[in-house]
C-alpha positions as CSV (number, residue, x, y, z in Angstrom):
1,M,-91.0,-43.4,-36.3
2,V,-88.4,-42.1,-39.0
3,R,-90.0,-38.7,-38.1
4,G,-88.6,-39.3,-34.9
5,E,-85.4,-40.4,-36.0
6,V,-84.8,-37.8,-38.4
7,L,-85.7,-35.4,-36.0
8,S,-83.2,-36.9,-33.0
9,A,-80.7,-36.8,-35.3
10,Y,-81.5,-33.3,-37.0
11,R,-81.3,-32.3,-32.3
12,A,-78.1,-34.5,-31.9
13,L,-76.1,-32.4,-35.1
14,L,-77.5,-28.8,-33.5
15,R,-76.3,-30.2,-30.0
16,A,-72.6,-30.9,-30.7
17,T,-72.3,-27.6,-32.3
18,R,-73.2,-26.1,-29.9
19,K,-70.6,-28.0,-27.8
20,S,-67.9,-27.7,-29.7
21,F,-68.9,-23.7,-30.6
22,A,-69.9,-22.8,-27.3
23,G,-68.6,-18.9,-27.7
24,D,-68.4,-18.0,-31.0
25,T,-72.0,-16.4,-32.2
26,L,-70.1,-16.8,-35.9
27,M,-69.3,-20.3,-36.1
28,L,-72.8,-21.6,-33.9
29,N,-74.8,-19.5,-36.6
30,A,-73.3,-20.3,-39.3
31,S,-72.9,-24.3,-38.4
32,A,-77.1,-24.1,-37.7
33,T,-77.6,-22.9,-40.5
34,E,-75.7,-25.3,-42.3
35,V,-77.2,-28.1,-40.4
36,R,-80.6,-26.8,-41.8
37,K,-79.7,-26.2,-45.0
38,K,-78.6,-29.8,-45.2
39,F,-81.7,-31.3,-43.7
40,D,-83.7,-28.8,-45.1
41,A,-82.4,-30.1,-48.6
42,N,-83.4,-33.7,-48.1
43,R,-87.1,-32.8,-46.8
44,H,-88.5,-34.5,-49.5
45,V,-86.5,-38.3,-49.6
46,T,-88.7,-40.7,-49.1
47,S,-86.4,-44.3,-50.5
48,E,-85.8,-45.9,-46.7
49,P,-82.1,-47.4,-48.1
50,D,-81.8,-43.2,-48.7
51,I,-83.5,-41.9,-45.4
52,Q,-81.2,-44.2,-43.8
53,R,-77.7,-43.5,-45.0
54,L,-78.2,-39.6,-44.4
55,L,-79.1,-40.7,-40.9
56,E,-75.8,-42.4,-41.1
57,E,-74.6,-39.7,-41.9
58,A,-76.1,-37.3,-39.6
59,C,-74.6,-39.4,-36.9
60,E,-71.1,-39.7,-38.4
61,A,-71.1,-36.0,-38.3
62,S,-72.4,-35.5,-35.3
63,H,-69.6,-37.6,-33.8
64,F,-67.2,-35.8,-35.7
65,I,-68.0,-32.5,-34.9
66,S,-68.0,-33.7,-31.0
67,T,-65.0,-35.4,-31.3
68,M,-62.2,-33.7,-33.4
69,I,-63.5,-30.1,-33.7
70,V,-61.2,-28.3,-30.4
71,Q,-61.7,-24.6,-30.7
72,A,-58.6,-22.2,-29.5
73,K,-59.3,-19.5,-27.6
74,L,-57.2,-16.5,-27.7
75,N,-55.1,-16.6,-24.9
76,D,-54.0,-12.9,-22.5
77,R,-50.5,-13.4,-24.1
78,G,-51.7,-13.1,-27.6
79,G,-51.2,-16.7,-28.6
80,Y,-54.0,-19.5,-29.1
81,E,-54.7,-22.1,-26.4
82,V,-56.4,-25.1,-27.0
83,K,-57.9,-27.4,-24.3
84,P,-59.5,-31.3,-25.4
85,S,-62.5,-32.1,-23.6
86,K,-62.7,-35.7,-22.7
87,G,-64.8,-36.0,-25.5
88,H,-62.2,-35.6,-27.5
89,A,-59.7,-38.1,-25.2
90,G,-58.3,-40.8,-27.8
91,A,-60.0,-39.3,-31.4
92,T,-57.0,-38.9,-33.6
93,L,-56.5,-37.5,-37.3
94,D,-54.3,-38.4,-39.7
95,I,-52.4,-35.1,-41.0
96,P,-51.1,-35.9,-44.1
97,S,-47.8,-34.9,-45.3
98,E,-46.8,-32.8,-47.5
99,E,-45.8,-35.9,-50.3
100,I,-49.9,-36.4,-50.1
101,I,-50.7,-32.7,-50.8
102,R,-48.6,-32.2,-53.4
103,K,-50.0,-35.4,-55.3
104,S,-53.7,-34.5,-54.7
105,I,-53.0,-30.8,-56.0
């Protein structure tokens, strides 16, 4: 059963990246390579708690990619336009203040 869950999580991540990076071959290839690299790096994990943790992380990553990443597209006026989909509705991102950024450096 665990193998099926892992394959499902892998496919969900690839679907999320294909949706978020549609039309951007560079990002599609890079994201697919990164997803594959992460799954290969954890191929030999056998501990059930570790596997469940990794599956949760994959689910969270898939959700994040689907709801928080929006690609800007160059318009005919030379600017960029962002068109969030219905999946992005209600998603919020806290942008750190300059003070928080200065403290983290």
